[in-house]
N, C-alpha and C positions, 0 to 999 in steps of 0.2 A: 442685169442692170440695176443699179442702186434705186431705191425708192426715193422720190422727191420728199423733202422735209418742209412742212408747212407749219409755220408758227404765226398765228394771227393775233394781233394785239388790239385790245379796245383802245379808245383814245385816251382813257384814264390811265391804262397801263403804259402807254407810250409816254404820256406826260410825266408819270412817276419816274420812269427810266431817265428822261431828260432832266428832271429836277435832281436826281441824284448825280447824273453826269456833270451837270454844271455847278454842283454843290450848293444849291439854293436851300436856305433854311427857314424862310418865313415868306408869307403871303400866299394868296390863291393864284394859281396858274393853270392855263388851258392851252390845248394844242392850237397851233397855227399853221395853216397850210396855204402856201402861196400857189394859186393857180395861174397859169399862162395860157391865153387864148389866142387862136389865130383862125383866119378864114381862107379857104381854098375852094377849088373845084375838085370834086372827087366822084368816082363811080367805078363800076366794074370794067368799062371800057371808054374810049375817047368820046363816043357819041352819047353815052348815057351819064356823062359827068354832070353833076348838079352842085349848087352852092352848098358848102359844108363847113362845119366847125370842128376845130381841134382843140382838145383841152389837154394840157400837160401839167405836171406838178414841178413848180420851180424851186420849192424848198419846203422843209417841214421844220418846225421849231416850236417853241412855247412863248406865250406872252402873258403879261400880268393880267389877271381876271378881275382885280379890284376888290371882288366880294364873292362870297360863296354862291355857287350856282350849280345846276345839275352837271355840267362839264368841267367845273373847276376842281382842282386838286389842292389840298392844303399842304404846303411844303413843310410845315412845322411838325406835322404828323408823319409824313413820308420820310423826310430827311432831317430829324432834329439836329440842332447845333450841338457839336461836341461839348461846348461851354455850357450848355443848359442841362444841368444835372437834375434827374428826377427828384422831386421832394420826397425825403423819407419820412415816414410818420414818427412823430416825436413819441419817445418812450416815457411812460409814466415815471416821475421822480419817486424814489423811495423816501419815506418819511420816517423819522425816528419816533419811536414812541412806545 
């Protein structure tokens, strides 16, 4: 039997992947998770059912964080714009003399 493959991502790593996927080049972004909640009666059998809550994940995405924070990722550092060329240090000019 094949071994299961587990790759766990931090929220920053997932945010970085989504920034690159959507080709976002500027601003601070953070993971956004939509939770859906419901109520029901649940239990091991019909006589032992109790009020219970269910939580599901409706969607995962990113949202603008507005400013730097512990969970925000800077898109300019992760996925720089192809038009933004890095500045090259200027070479000293040769003087005649």
